[in-house]
A tleap script that builds the chain and sets N, CA, C and O, in Angstrom:
source leaprc.protein.ff14SB
mol = sequence {
  NMET ALA LYS GLU ILE ALA GLY LYS LEU LYS
  LEU GLN ILE LYS GLY GLY ALA ALA ASN PRO
  SER PRO PRO VAL GLY PRO ALA LEU GLY SER
  LYS GLY ILE ASN ILE MET GLU PHE CYS LYS
  GLN PHE ASN ALA ARG THR GLN ASP MET ALA
  GLY LYS VAL LEU PRO VAL VAL ILE THR TYR
  TYR ALA ASP LYS SER PHE ASP PHE VAL VAL
  LYS THR PRO PRO VAL ALA ILE GLN LEU LEU
  GLU ALA SER LYS GLN LYS SER GLY SER ALA
  GLU PRO ASN ARG LYS LYS ILE ALA GLU ILE
  THR TRP ASP GLN VAL LYS VAL ILE ALA GLU
  ASP LYS MET VAL ASP LEU ASN CYS PHE THR
  LEU GLU SER ALA MET LYS ILE VAL ALA GLY
  THR ALA ARG SER MET GLY ILE THR ILE LYS
  GLY ILE PHE SER VAL ASN CASN
}
set mol.1.N position { 65.020 98.427 105.207 }
set mol.1.CA position { 64.168 98.621 104.053 }
set mol.1.C position { 65.033 99.019 102.851 }
set mol.1.O position { 65.956 99.825 102.979 }
set mol.2.N position { 64.728 98.454 101.701 }
set mol.2.CA position { 65.512 98.709 100.493 }
set mol.2.C position { 65.221 100.098 99.939 }
set mol.2.O position { 64.114 100.623 100.065 }
set mol.3.N position { 66.246 100.674 99.325 }
set mol.3.CA position { 66.081 101.988 98.702 }
set mol.3.C position { 65.293 101.830 97.408 }
set mol.3.O position { 65.333 100.778 96.770 }
set mol.4.N position { 64.582 102.877 97.029 }
set mol.4.CA position { 63.825 102.860 95.785 }
set mol.4.C position { 64.747 103.230 94.627 }
set mol.4.O position { 65.316 104.321 94.600 }
set mol.5.N position { 64.889 102.313 93.674 }
set mol.5.CA position { 65.763 102.542 92.521 }
set mol.5.C position { 65.086 103.524 91.568 }
set mol.5.O position { 63.949 103.315 91.146 }
set mol.6.N position { 65.805 104.600 91.236 }
set mol.6.CA position { 65.277 105.598 90.305 }
set mol.6.C position { 65.673 105.260 88.870 }
set mol.6.O position { 64.972 105.635 87.930 }
set mol.7.N position { 66.803 104.547 88.692 }
set mol.7.CA position { 67.217 104.170 87.345 }
set mol.7.C position { 68.634 103.659 87.301 }
set mol.7.O position { 69.333 103.609 88.313 }
set mol.8.N position { 69.056 103.271 86.078 }
set mol.8.CA position { 70.414 102.791 85.845 }
set mol.8.C position { 71.020 103.572 84.702 }
set mol.8.O position { 70.316 104.050 83.812 }
set mol.9.N position { 72.326 103.693 84.737 }
set mol.9.CA position { 73.064 104.459 83.741 }
set mol.9.C position { 74.319 103.678 83.380 }
set mol.9.O position { 75.024 103.201 84.270 }
set mol.10.N position { 74.608 103.539 82.090 }
set mol.10.CA position { 75.808 102.825 81.643 }
set mol.10.C position { 76.752 103.806 80.961 }
set mol.10.O position { 76.351 104.568 80.081 }
set mol.11.N position { 78.011 103.774 81.380 }
set mol.11.CA position { 79.044 104.631 80.792 }
set mol.11.C position { 80.300 103.812 80.548 }
set mol.11.O position { 80.479 102.745 81.137 }
set mol.12.N position { 81.171 104.312 79.678 }
set mol.12.CA position { 82.499 103.733 79.497 }
set mol.12.C position { 83.510 104.832 79.791 }
set mol.12.O position { 83.562 105.851 79.103 }
set mol.13.N position { 84.314 104.603 80.832 }
set mol.13.CA position { 85.254 105.617 81.310 }
set mol.13.C position { 86.640 104.980 81.424 }
set mol.13.O position { 86.752 103.805 81.774 }
set mol.14.N position { 87.692 105.741 81.133 }
set mol.14.CA position { 89.049 105.227 81.314 }
set mol.14.C position { 89.334 105.105 82.809 }
set mol.14.O position { 88.996 105.991 83.594 }
set mol.15.N position { 89.954 104.004 83.183 }
set mol.15.CA position { 90.252 103.727 84.583 }
set mol.15.C position { 91.098 104.804 85.224 }
set mol.15.O position { 92.111 105.214 84.658 }
set mol.16.N position { 90.699 105.269 86.395 }
set mol.16.CA position { 91.434 106.283 87.128 }
set mol.16.C position { 91.370 107.671 86.517 }
set mol.16.O position { 92.102 108.565 86.943 }
set mol.17.N position { 90.498 107.870 85.513 }
set mol.17.CA position { 90.473 109.158 84.812 }
set mol.17.C position { 89.082 109.783 84.746 }
set mol.17.O position { 88.806 110.573 83.843 }
set mol.18.N position { 88.207 109.445 85.684 }
set mol.18.CA position { 86.876 110.052 85.688 }
set mol.18.C position { 87.000 111.493 86.163 }
set mol.18.O position { 87.639 111.767 87.179 }
set mol.19.N position { 86.388 112.408 85.424 }
set mol.19.CA position { 86.366 113.809 85.838 }
set mol.19.C position { 85.013 114.411 85.464 }
set mol.19.O position { 84.288 113.836 84.652 }
set mol.20.N position { 84.662 115.561 86.044 }
set mol.20.CA position { 83.315 116.106 85.832 }
set mol.20.C position { 83.050 116.680 84.445 }
set mol.20.O position { 81.942 117.147 84.180 }
set mol.21.N position { 84.032 116.657 83.560 }
set mol.21.CA position { 83.796 117.167 82.202 }
set mol.21.C position { 82.977 116.157 81.394 }
set mol.21.O position { 82.838 115.005 81.805 }
set mol.22.N position { 82.432 116.582 80.245 }
set mol.22.CA position { 81.657 115.643 79.423 }
set mol.22.C position { 82.516 114.443 79.024 }
set mol.22.O position { 83.721 114.601 78.832 }
set mol.23.N position { 81.943 113.271 78.897 }
set mol.23.CA position { 80.537 112.892 78.980 }
set mol.23.C position { 80.065 112.534 80.389 }
set mol.23.O position { 78.864 112.375 80.604 }
set mol.24.N position { 80.981 112.404 81.357 }
set mol.24.CA position { 80.601 111.940 82.694 }
set mol.24.C position { 79.733 112.952 83.430 }
set mol.24.O position { 78.670 112.593 83.936 }
set mol.25.N position { 80.160 114.198 83.500 }
set mol.25.CA position { 79.447 115.228 84.259 }
set mol.25.C position { 78.002 115.414 83.848 }
set mol.25.O position { 77.114 115.298 84.692 }
set mol.26.N position { 77.729 115.702 82.574 }
set mol.26.CA position { 76.347 115.907 82.160 }
set mol.26.C position { 75.453 114.672 82.355 }
set mol.26.O position { 74.281 114.796 82.709 }
set mol.27.N position { 76.020 113.483 82.120 }
set mol.27.CA position { 75.225 112.259 82.275 }
set mol.27.C position { 74.797 112.065 83.725 }
set mol.27.O position { 73.655 111.694 83.996 }
set mol.28.N position { 75.714 112.316 84.653 }
set mol.28.CA position { 75.390 112.144 86.074 }
set mol.28.C position { 74.583 113.316 86.620 }
set mol.28.O position { 73.658 113.121 87.408 }
set mol.29.N position { 74.927 114.527 86.205 }
set mol.29.CA position { 74.248 115.724 86.699 }
set mol.29.C position { 72.778 115.751 86.346 }
set mol.29.O position { 71.956 116.208 87.141 }
set mol.30.N position { 72.434 115.267 85.158 }
set mol.30.CA position { 71.025 115.262 84.744 }
set mol.30.C position { 70.179 114.300 85.575 }
set mol.30.O position { 68.956 114.422 85.624 }
set mol.31.N position { 70.842 113.341 86.228 }
set mol.31.CA position { 70.126 112.376 87.078 }
set mol.31.C position { 70.167 112.782 88.548 }
set mol.31.O position { 69.565 112.120 89.393 }
set mol.32.N position { 70.873 113.865 88.852 }
set mol.32.CA position { 70.943 114.345 90.228 }
set mol.32.C position { 71.978 113.628 91.073 }
set mol.32.O position { 71.904 113.671 92.301 }
set mol.33.N position { 72.948 112.966 90.440 }
set mol.33.CA position { 73.992 112.242 91.168 }
set mol.33.C position { 75.137 113.209 91.478 }
set mol.33.O position { 75.476 114.059 90.654 }
set mol.34.N position { 75.726 113.078 92.657 }
set mol.34.CA position { 76.865 113.904 93.050 }
set mol.34.C position { 78.059 113.515 92.173 }
set mol.34.O position { 78.639 112.444 92.347 }
set mol.35.N position { 78.416 114.380 91.245 }
set mol.35.CA position { 79.440 114.086 90.242 }
set mol.35.C position { 80.812 113.889 90.881 }
set mol.35.O position { 81.501 112.920 90.562 }
set mol.36.N position { 81.215 114.777 91.764 }
set mol.36.CA position { 82.550 114.691 92.363 }
set mol.36.C position { 82.688 113.455 93.243 }
set mol.36.O position { 83.748 112.830 93.274 }
set mol.37.N position { 81.627 113.101 93.955 }
set mol.37.CA position { 81.671 111.909 94.802 }
set mol.37.C position { 81.851 110.656 93.939 }
set mol.37.O position { 82.629 109.768 94.288 }
set mol.38.N position { 81.129 110.585 92.809 }
set mol.38.CA position { 81.278 109.451 91.898 }
set mol.38.C position { 82.703 109.399 91.352 }
set mol.38.O position { 83.322 108.335 91.340 }
set mol.39.N position { 83.224 110.532 90.904 }
set mol.39.CA position { 84.572 110.576 90.326 }
set mol.39.C position { 85.616 110.100 91.337 }
set mol.39.O position { 86.509 109.330 90.985 }
set mol.40.N position { 85.513 110.548 92.583 }
set mol.40.CA position { 86.464 110.137 93.622 }
set mol.40.C position { 86.400 108.630 93.851 }
set mol.40.O position { 87.434 107.964 93.894 }
set mol.41.N position { 85.179 108.084 94.000 }
set mol.41.CA position { 85.022 106.652 94.248 }
set mol.41.C position { 85.497 105.824 93.058 }
set mol.41.O position { 86.187 104.821 93.239 }
set mol.42.N position { 85.131 106.237 91.834 }
set mol.42.CA position { 85.513 105.503 90.630 }
set mol.42.C position { 87.027 105.499 90.472 }
set mol.42.O position { 87.617 104.450 90.215 }
set mol.43.N position { 87.665 106.658 90.623 }
set mol.43.CA position { 89.112 106.744 90.459 }
set mol.43.C position { 89.849 105.921 91.521 }
set mol.43.O position { 90.880 105.315 91.229 }
set mol.44.N position { 89.323 105.898 92.753 }
set mol.44.CA position { 89.947 105.107 93.813 }
set mol.44.C position { 89.845 103.614 93.512 }
set mol.44.O position { 90.792 102.863 93.748 }
set mol.45.N position { 88.696 103.186 92.992 }
set mol.45.CA position { 88.473 101.769 92.706 }
set mol.45.C position { 89.229 101.284 91.476 }
set mol.45.O position { 89.552 100.100 91.381 }
set mol.46.N position { 89.517 102.177 90.535 }
set mol.46.CA position { 90.112 101.759 89.264 }
set mol.46.C position { 91.536 102.264 89.055 }
set mol.46.O position { 92.027 102.245 87.926 }
set mol.47.N position { 92.205 102.710 90.102 }
set mol.47.CA position { 93.551 103.246 89.928 }
set mol.47.C position { 94.538 102.185 89.447 }
set mol.47.O position { 95.537 102.532 88.816 }
set mol.48.N position { 94.289 100.900 89.725 }
set mol.48.CA position { 95.184 99.850 89.247 }
set mol.48.C position { 94.965 99.517 87.767 }
set mol.48.O position { 95.787 98.825 87.167 }
set mol.49.N position { 93.875 99.998 87.177 }
set mol.49.CA position { 93.576 99.763 85.756 }
set mol.49.C position { 93.631 101.079 84.977 }
set mol.49.O position { 92.844 101.286 84.054 }
set mol.50.N position { 94.540 101.950 85.338 }
set mol.50.CA position { 94.629 103.279 84.736 }
set mol.50.C position { 94.829 103.205 83.231 }
set mol.50.O position { 95.662 102.448 82.732 }
set mol.51.N position { 94.044 104.011 82.517 }
set mol.51.CA position { 94.170 104.101 81.068 }
set mol.51.C position { 93.299 103.128 80.285 }
set mol.51.O position { 93.043 103.360 79.103 }
set mol.52.N position { 92.837 102.042 80.908 }
set mol.52.CA position { 91.985 101.082 80.204 }
set mol.52.C position { 90.543 101.566 80.219 }
set mol.52.O position { 90.078 102.113 81.219 }
set mol.53.N position { 89.836 101.366 79.114 }
set mol.53.CA position { 88.426 101.735 79.039 }
set mol.53.C position { 87.633 100.695 79.827 }
set mol.53.O position { 87.744 99.496 79.573 }
set mol.54.N position { 86.836 101.161 80.778 }
set mol.54.CA position { 86.065 100.263 81.637 }
set mol.54.C position { 84.583 100.622 81.596 }
set mol.54.O position { 84.217 101.766 81.865 }
set mol.55.N position { 83.729 99.655 81.262 }
set mol.55.CA position { 82.297 99.903 81.355 }
set mol.55.C position { 81.884 99.962 82.831 }
set mol.55.O position { 82.380 99.188 83.649 }
set mol.56.N position { 80.989 100.868 83.160 }
set mol.56.CA position { 80.495 100.988 84.524 }
set mol.56.C position { 78.970 101.120 84.477 }
set mol.56.O position { 78.426 101.871 83.667 }
set mol.57.N position { 78.290 100.379 85.356 }
set mol.57.CA position { 76.831 100.448 85.458 }
set mol.57.C position { 76.518 101.132 86.789 }
set mol.57.O position { 76.840 100.618 87.860 }
set mol.58.N position { 75.886 102.300 86.697 }
set mol.58.CA position { 75.572 103.092 87.883 }
set mol.58.C position { 74.087 102.935 88.189 }
set mol.58.O position { 73.241 103.212 87.338 }
set mol.59.N position { 73.774 102.495 89.393 }
set mol.59.CA position { 72.386 102.419 89.854 }
set mol.59.C position { 72.168 103.599 90.783 }
set mol.59.O position { 72.841 103.727 91.805 }
set mol.60.N position { 71.223 104.463 90.424 }
set mol.60.CA position { 70.963 105.623 91.284 }
set mol.60.C position { 69.568 105.493 91.888 }
set mol.60.O position { 68.645 104.949 91.281 }
set mol.61.N position { 69.455 106.012 93.103 }
set mol.61.CA position { 68.243 105.840 93.901 }
set mol.61.C position { 67.485 107.150 94.035 }
set mol.61.O position { 68.006 108.219 93.716 }
set mol.62.N position { 66.259 107.055 94.508 }
set mol.62.CA position { 65.380 108.220 94.646 }
set mol.62.C position { 65.958 109.262 95.612 }
set mol.62.O position { 65.702 110.455 95.447 }
set mol.63.N position { 66.732 108.830 96.616 }
set mol.63.CA position { 67.321 109.775 97.571 }
set mol.63.C position { 68.659 110.358 97.083 }
set mol.63.O position { 69.415 110.914 97.880 }
set mol.64.N position { 68.951 110.235 95.787 }
set mol.64.CA position { 70.133 110.782 95.108 }
set mol.64.C position { 71.436 110.057 95.457 }
set mol.64.O position { 72.515 110.530 95.099 }
set mol.65.N position { 71.353 108.926 96.144 }
set mol.65.CA position { 72.559 108.131 96.383 }
set mol.65.C position { 72.764 107.198 95.185 }
set mol.65.O position { 71.890 107.087 94.325 }
set mol.66.N position { 73.926 106.525 95.129 }
set mol.66.CA position { 74.211 105.662 93.980 }
set mol.66.C position { 75.144 104.525 94.369 }
set mol.66.O position { 75.869 104.604 95.361 }
set mol.67.N position { 75.111 103.478 93.575 }
set mol.67.CA position { 76.057 102.366 93.636 }
set mol.67.C position { 76.544 102.166 92.215 }
set mol.67.O position { 75.846 102.518 91.265 }
set mol.68.N position { 77.735 101.606 92.059 }
set mol.68.CA position { 78.173 101.303 90.701 }
set mol.68.C position { 78.995 100.028 90.664 }
set mol.68.O position { 79.653 99.659 91.637 }
set mol.69.N position { 78.940 99.363 89.510 }
set mol.69.CA position { 79.674 98.129 89.270 }
set mol.69.C position { 80.606 98.369 88.094 }
set mol.69.O position { 80.170 98.793 87.024 }
set mol.70.N position { 81.885 98.099 88.294 }
set mol.70.CA position { 82.877 98.241 87.227 }
set mol.70.C position { 83.054 96.876 86.576 }
set mol.70.O position { 83.307 95.885 87.261 }
set mol.71.N position { 82.921 96.823 85.252 }
set mol.71.CA position { 83.052 95.569 84.523 }
set mol.71.C position { 84.432 95.476 83.878 }
set mol.71.O position { 85.228 96.412 83.950 }
set mol.72.N position { 84.703 94.335 83.248 }
set mol.72.CA position { 85.986 94.146 82.573 }
set mol.72.C position { 85.999 94.923 81.252 }
set mol.72.O position { 84.937 95.192 80.689 }
set mol.73.N position { 87.181 95.286 80.752 }
set mol.73.CA position { 87.255 96.045 79.501 }
set mol.73.C position { 86.571 95.305 78.345 }
set mol.73.O position { 86.559 94.074 78.333 }
set mol.74.N position { 86.004 96.027 77.379 }
set mol.74.CA position { 85.336 95.389 76.249 }
set mol.74.C position { 86.294 94.493 75.458 }
set mol.74.O position { 87.499 94.739 75.411 }
set mol.75.N position { 85.732 93.447 74.838 }
set mol.75.CA position { 86.524 92.493 74.062 }
set mol.75.C position { 87.271 93.212 72.933 }
set mol.75.O position { 88.433 92.904 72.667 }
set mol.76.N position { 86.617 94.156 72.275 }
set mol.76.CA position { 87.252 94.867 71.162 }
set mol.76.C position { 88.514 95.590 71.627 }
set mol.76.O position { 89.523 95.580 70.922 }
set mol.77.N position { 88.472 96.210 72.791 }
set mol.77.CA position { 89.635 96.928 73.332 }
set mol.77.C position { 90.755 95.929 73.649 }
set mol.77.O position { 91.923 96.189 73.358 }
set mol.78.N position { 90.397 94.797 74.242 }
set mol.78.CA position { 91.397 93.786 74.573 }
set mol.78.C position { 92.025 93.189 73.314 }
set mol.78.O position { 93.223 92.904 73.291 }
set mol.79.N position { 91.223 93.001 72.271 }
set mol.79.CA position { 91.754 92.489 71.005 }
set mol.79.C position { 92.730 93.481 70.372 }
set mol.79.O position { 93.761 93.079 69.833 }
set mol.80.N position { 92.411 94.767 70.436 }
set mol.80.CA position { 93.317 95.777 69.896 }
set mol.80.C position { 94.635 95.806 70.672 }
set mol.80.O position { 95.701 95.985 70.082 }
set mol.81.N position { 94.563 95.631 71.997 }
set mol.81.CA position { 95.776 95.579 72.807 }
set mol.81.C position { 96.614 94.350 72.457 }
set mol.81.O position { 97.837 94.436 72.345 }
set mol.82.N position { 95.947 93.201 72.285 }
set mol.82.CA position { 96.654 91.956 71.966 }
set mol.82.C position { 97.322 92.016 70.597 }
set mol.82.O position { 98.413 91.477 70.410 }
set mol.83.N position { 96.668 92.671 69.639 }
set mol.83.CA position { 97.206 92.747 68.279 }
set mol.83.C position { 98.062 93.996 68.047 }
set mol.83.O position { 98.619 94.183 66.965 }
set mol.84.N position { 98.159 94.849 69.075 }
set mol.84.CA position { 98.951 96.090 69.005 }
set mol.84.C position { 98.513 97.003 67.857 }
set mol.84.O position { 99.343 97.573 67.149 }
set mol.85.N position { 97.200 97.131 67.690 }
set mol.85.CA position { 96.624 97.993 66.656 }
set mol.85.C position { 95.936 99.184 67.319 }
set mol.85.O position { 95.627 99.144 68.510 }
set mol.86.N position { 95.698 100.236 66.549 }
set mol.86.CA position { 94.994 101.412 67.069 }
set mol.86.C position { 93.493 101.305 66.875 }
set mol.86.O position { 92.722 101.771 67.714 }
set mol.87.N position { 93.063 100.680 65.750 }
set mol.87.CA position { 91.631 100.519 65.493 }
set mol.87.C position { 91.414 99.314 64.597 }
set mol.87.O position { 92.358 98.764 64.031 }
set mol.88.N position { 90.164 98.914 64.477 }
set mol.88.CA position { 89.817 97.784 63.625 }
set mol.88.C position { 89.843 98.168 62.156 }
set mol.88.O position { 90.033 99.334 61.810 }
set mol.89.N position { 89.653 97.183 61.302 }
set mol.89.CA position { 89.673 97.398 59.859 }
set mol.89.C position { 88.383 98.067 59.395 }
set mol.89.O position { 87.304 97.776 59.912 }
set mol.90.N position { 88.500 98.966 58.416 }
set mol.90.CA position { 87.318 99.608 57.841 }
set mol.90.C position { 86.563 98.610 56.967 }
set mol.90.O position { 85.342 98.699 56.836 }
set mol.91.N position { 87.280 97.669 56.372 }
set mol.91.CA position { 86.678 96.621 55.544 }
set mol.91.C position { 87.170 95.266 56.044 }
set mol.91.O position { 88.079 94.683 55.453 }
set mol.92.N position { 86.574 94.754 57.135 }
set mol.92.CA position { 87.087 93.523 57.747 }
set mol.92.C position { 86.987 92.284 56.843 }
set mol.92.O position { 87.746 91.331 57.016 }
set mol.93.N position { 86.048 92.295 55.877 }
set mol.93.CA position { 85.928 91.133 55.002 }
set mol.93.C position { 86.992 91.124 53.912 }
set mol.93.O position { 87.274 90.066 53.349 }
set mol.94.N position { 87.591 92.268 53.598 }
set mol.94.CA position { 88.603 92.362 52.540 }
set mol.94.C position { 90.000 92.636 53.075 }
set mol.94.O position { 90.975 92.048 52.605 }
set mol.95.N position { 90.100 93.519 54.049 }
set mol.95.CA position { 91.402 93.982 54.523 }
set mol.95.C position { 91.622 93.526 55.968 }
set mol.95.O position { 90.971 94.022 56.888 }
set mol.96.N position { 92.531 92.591 56.156 }
set mol.96.CA position { 92.863 92.096 57.494 }
set mol.96.C position { 93.985 92.959 58.073 }
set mol.96.O position { 94.924 93.321 57.364 }
set mol.97.N position { 93.885 93.286 59.358 }
set mol.97.CA position { 94.864 94.211 59.951 }
set mol.97.C position { 95.890 93.513 60.839 }
set mol.97.O position { 96.984 94.039 61.046 }
set mol.98.N position { 95.551 92.331 61.369 }
set mol.98.CA position { 96.477 91.683 62.303 }
set mol.98.C position { 96.145 90.204 62.439 }
set mol.98.O position { 95.126 89.722 61.944 }
set mol.99.N position { 97.042 89.498 63.130 }
set mol.99.CA position { 96.845 88.084 63.442 }
set mol.99.C position { 97.099 87.884 64.919 }
set mol.99.O position { 98.045 88.443 65.474 }
set mol.100.N position { 96.249 87.077 65.565 }
set mol.100.CA position { 96.485 86.693 66.953 }
set mol.100.C position { 96.361 85.176 67.042 }
set mol.100.O position { 95.879 84.537 66.107 }
set mol.101.N position { 96.789 84.600 68.154 }
set mol.101.CA position { 96.730 83.151 68.325 }
set mol.101.C position { 95.516 82.763 69.168 }
set mol.101.O position { 94.893 83.600 69.822 }
set mol.102.N position { 95.202 81.475 69.131 }
set mol.102.CA position { 94.090 80.982 69.945 }
set mol.102.C position { 94.413 81.097 71.431 }
set mol.102.O position { 93.504 81.203 72.255 }
set mol.103.N position { 95.694 81.076 71.780 }
set mol.103.CA position { 96.079 81.256 73.186 }
set mol.103.C position { 95.703 82.658 73.679 }
set mol.103.O position { 95.237 82.824 74.806 }
set mol.104.N position { 95.912 83.662 72.819 }
set mol.104.CA position { 95.525 85.027 73.172 }
set mol.104.C position { 94.006 85.142 73.290 }
set mol.104.O position { 93.500 85.827 74.179 }
set mol.105.N position { 93.278 84.467 72.388 }
set mol.105.CA position { 91.812 84.463 72.448 }
set mol.105.C position { 91.350 83.827 73.752 }
set mol.105.O position { 90.408 84.304 74.386 }
set mol.106.N position { 92.019 82.748 74.148 }
set mol.106.CA position { 91.648 82.045 75.387 }
set mol.106.C position { 91.843 82.941 76.610 }
set mol.106.O position { 91.005 82.947 77.511 }
set mol.107.N position { 92.934 83.691 76.647 }
set mol.107.CA position { 93.206 84.601 77.771 }
set mol.107.C position { 92.120 85.678 77.858 }
set mol.107.O position { 91.619 85.981 78.941 }
set mol.108.N position { 91.762 86.253 76.695 }
set mol.108.CA position { 90.712 87.276 76.664 }
set mol.108.C position { 89.379 86.689 77.096 }
set mol.108.O position { 88.645 87.319 77.857 }
set mol.109.N position { 89.051 85.475 76.616 }
set mol.109.CA position { 87.782 84.826 76.964 }
set mol.109.C position { 87.709 84.530 78.461 }
set mol.109.O position { 86.659 84.714 79.078 }
set mol.110.N position { 88.821 84.072 79.051 }
set mol.110.CA position { 88.834 83.799 80.493 }
set mol.110.C position { 88.623 85.076 81.294 }
set mol.110.O position { 87.923 85.069 82.306 }
set mol.111.N position { 89.226 86.168 80.847 }
set mol.111.CA position { 89.096 87.457 81.528 }
set mol.111.C position { 87.659 87.977 81.438 }
set mol.111.O position { 87.123 88.501 82.414 }
set mol.112.N position { 87.047 87.831 80.280 }
set mol.112.CA position { 85.733 88.408 80.009 }
set mol.112.C position { 84.579 87.471 80.378 }
set mol.112.O position { 83.416 87.865 80.297 }
set mol.113.N position { 84.889 86.243 80.780 }
set mol.113.CA position { 83.873 85.201 81.036 }
set mol.113.C position { 82.751 85.666 81.980 }
set mol.113.O position { 81.592 85.313 81.765 }
set mol.114.N position { 83.068 86.439 83.004 }
set mol.114.CA position { 82.056 86.859 83.973 }
set mol.114.C position { 81.004 87.776 83.360 }
set mol.114.O position { 79.869 87.815 83.836 }
set mol.115.N position { 81.366 88.520 82.303 }
set mol.115.CA position { 80.433 89.455 81.683 }
set mol.115.C position { 79.724 88.892 80.447 }
set mol.115.O position { 78.780 89.504 79.949 }
set mol.116.N position { 80.168 87.738 79.948 }
set mol.116.CA position { 79.552 87.156 78.749 }
set mol.116.C position { 78.373 86.274 79.134 }
set mol.116.O position { 78.298 85.766 80.252 }
set mol.117.N position { 77.454 86.100 78.188 }
set mol.117.CA position { 76.285 85.268 78.457 }
set mol.117.C position { 76.501 83.857 77.906 }
set mol.117.O position { 75.770 83.395 77.030 }
set mol.118.N position { 77.528 83.183 78.443 }
set mol.118.CA position { 77.805 81.807 78.058 }
set mol.118.C position { 78.306 81.050 79.288 }
set mol.118.O position { 78.661 81.645 80.305 }
set mol.119.N position { 78.324 79.729 79.167 }
set mol.119.CA position { 78.667 78.909 80.331 }
set mol.119.C position { 80.004 78.201 80.199 }
set mol.119.O position { 80.608 77.847 81.211 }
set mol.120.N position { 80.486 77.985 78.973 }
set mol.120.CA position { 81.737 77.260 78.792 }
set mol.120.C position { 82.806 78.169 78.202 }
set mol.120.O position { 82.504 79.166 77.545 }
set mol.121.N position { 84.046 77.810 78.446 }
set mol.121.CA position { 85.175 78.563 77.910 }
set mol.121.C position { 85.186 78.481 76.383 }
set mol.121.O position { 85.548 79.441 75.702 }
set mol.122.N position { 84.784 77.325 75.856 }
set mol.122.CA position { 84.738 77.136 74.404 }
set mol.122.C position { 83.795 78.148 73.748 }
set mol.122.O position { 84.156 78.770 72.749 }
set mol.123.N position { 82.601 78.314 74.297 }
set mol.123.CA position { 81.651 79.270 73.712 }
set mol.123.C position { 82.129 80.709 73.906 }
set mol.123.O position { 81.886 81.555 73.045 }
set mol.124.N position { 82.803 81.002 75.021 }
set mol.124.CA position { 83.360 82.345 75.227 }
set mol.124.C position { 84.439 82.633 74.197 }
set mol.124.O position { 84.532 83.752 73.691 }
set mol.125.N position { 85.260 81.627 73.879 }
set mol.125.CA position { 86.301 81.795 72.866 }
set mol.125.C position { 85.685 82.051 71.488 }
set mol.125.O position { 86.225 82.829 70.702 }
set mol.126.N position { 84.564 81.403 71.196 }
set mol.126.CA position { 83.885 81.615 69.912 }
set mol.126.C position { 83.325 83.038 69.825 }
set mol.126.O position { 83.351 83.646 68.755 }
set mol.127.N position { 82.823 83.568 70.933 }
set mol.127.CA position { 82.320 84.946 70.952 }
set mol.127.C position { 83.469 85.925 70.684 }
set mol.127.O position { 83.322 86.854 69.890 }
set mol.128.N position { 84.611 85.713 71.348 }
set mol.128.CA position { 85.776 86.575 71.153 }
set mol.128.C position { 86.276 86.460 69.711 }
set mol.128.O position { 86.647 87.463 69.101 }
set mol.129.N position { 86.288 85.241 69.168 }
set mol.129.CA position { 86.733 85.033 67.786 }
set mol.129.C position { 85.815 85.751 66.799 }
set mol.129.O position { 86.286 86.296 65.800 }
set mol.130.N position { 84.523 85.755 67.067 }
set mol.130.CA position { 83.572 86.467 66.206 }
set mol.130.C position { 83.815 87.964 66.222 }
set mol.130.O position { 83.736 88.620 65.183 }
set mol.131.N position { 84.109 88.507 67.395 }
set mol.131.CA position { 84.429 89.930 67.495 }
set mol.131.C position { 85.709 90.236 66.727 }
set mol.131.O position { 85.798 91.249 66.034 }
set mol.132.N position { 86.699 89.354 66.853 }
set mol.132.CA position { 87.963 89.543 66.129 }
set mol.132.C position { 87.719 89.534 64.619 }
set mol.132.O position { 88.262 90.367 63.894 }
set mol.133.N position { 86.908 88.599 64.153 }
set mol.133.CA position { 86.619 88.505 62.716 }
set mol.133.C position { 85.940 89.775 62.224 }
set mol.133.O position { 86.246 90.245 61.128 }
set mol.134.N position { 85.032 90.336 63.002 }
set mol.134.CA position { 84.329 91.551 62.581 }
set mol.134.C position { 85.208 92.799 62.659 }
set mol.134.O position { 84.829 93.860 62.164 }
set mol.135.N position { 86.389 92.670 63.285 }
set mol.135.CA position { 87.334 93.781 63.350 }
set mol.135.C position { 88.440 93.648 62.311 }
set mol.135.O position { 89.268 94.549 62.172 }
set mol.136.N position { 88.466 92.532 61.576 }
set mol.136.CA position { 89.501 92.318 60.581 }
set mol.136.C position { 90.752 91.680 61.155 }
set mol.136.O position { 91.837 91.810 60.588 }
set mol.137.N position { 90.605 90.988 62.283 }
set mol.137.CA position { 91.726 90.302 62.908 }
set mol.137.C position { 91.574 88.803 62.650 }
set mol.137.O position { 90.537 88.221 62.967 }
set mol.138.N position { 92.598 88.182 62.080 }
set mol.138.CA position { 92.540 86.736 61.835 }
set mol.138.C position { 93.162 86.002 63.012 }
set mol.138.O position { 94.016 86.539 63.717 }
set mol.139.N position { 92.720 84.765 63.211 }
set mol.139.CA position { 93.226 83.950 64.313 }
set mol.139.C position { 93.968 82.775 63.697 }
set mol.139.O position { 93.388 81.996 62.940 }
set mol.140.N position { 95.258 82.645 64.022 }
set mol.140.CA position { 96.046 81.561 63.441 }
set mol.140.C position { 96.107 80.381 64.397 }
set mol.140.O position { 96.024 80.536 65.616 }
set mol.141.N position { 96.253 79.215 63.822 }
set mol.141.CA position { 96.320 77.998 64.612 }
set mol.141.C position { 95.021 77.222 64.527 }
set mol.141.O position { 94.123 77.565 63.757 }
set mol.142.N position { 94.934 76.176 65.325 }
set mol.142.CA position { 93.766 75.298 65.337 }
set mol.142.C position { 93.005 75.539 66.632 }
set mol.142.O position { 93.593 75.613 67.711 }
set mol.143.N position { 91.677 75.661 66.506 }
set mol.143.CA position { 90.829 75.902 67.678 }
set mol.143.C position { 90.878 74.699 68.604 }
set mol.143.O position { 90.572 73.578 68.195 }
set mol.144.N position { 91.260 74.934 69.844 }
set mol.144.CA position { 91.278 73.889 70.848 }
set mol.144.C position { 91.183 74.539 72.224 }
set mol.144.O position { 91.921 75.476 72.529 }
set mol.145.N position { 90.278 74.040 73.043 }
set mol.145.CA position { 90.102 74.609 74.378 }
set mol.145.C position { 91.247 74.181 75.291 }
set mol.145.O position { 91.544 74.858 76.276 }
set mol.146.N position { 91.883 73.072 74.973 }
set mol.146.CA position { 92.917 72.526 75.850 }
set mol.146.C position { 94.308 73.078 75.635 }
set mol.146.O position { 95.263 72.538 76.192 }
set mol.147.N position { 94.471 74.165 74.825 }
set mol.147.CA position { 95.822 74.669 74.529 }
set mol.147.C position { 96.547 74.974 75.818 }
set mol.147.O position { 97.698 75.409 75.792 }
savepdb mol mol.pdb
quit
């Protein structure tokens, strides 16, 4: 018999660095989830991605047990890593902060494809390019899926 789902919770935590301090502890504690058990499981599962920000979706059940799914890092974080910047532009329409290539966009799109709501690599690349544009990052070269 299936467990009764009490709810879902979405957090963004650095890989291998979950601890009971805020924001993780209060978010889980208010739902009755065992904080230390979650931290141990999350850190064990994400130790190979240490330091990267990872979205996690936690499904908690009426009997206080939980499951969680770790997703790929957000596109914005991957774009900042690719362009070696600390943050996006405050005025992306006027002040550009970096340039990346379509090859870098393609790598990010392939990595993020499982979490995006698109079916082709071309449309995933367009989504990543839109995020880059809104961060003040320009893309040099000619758009081509076959690069």
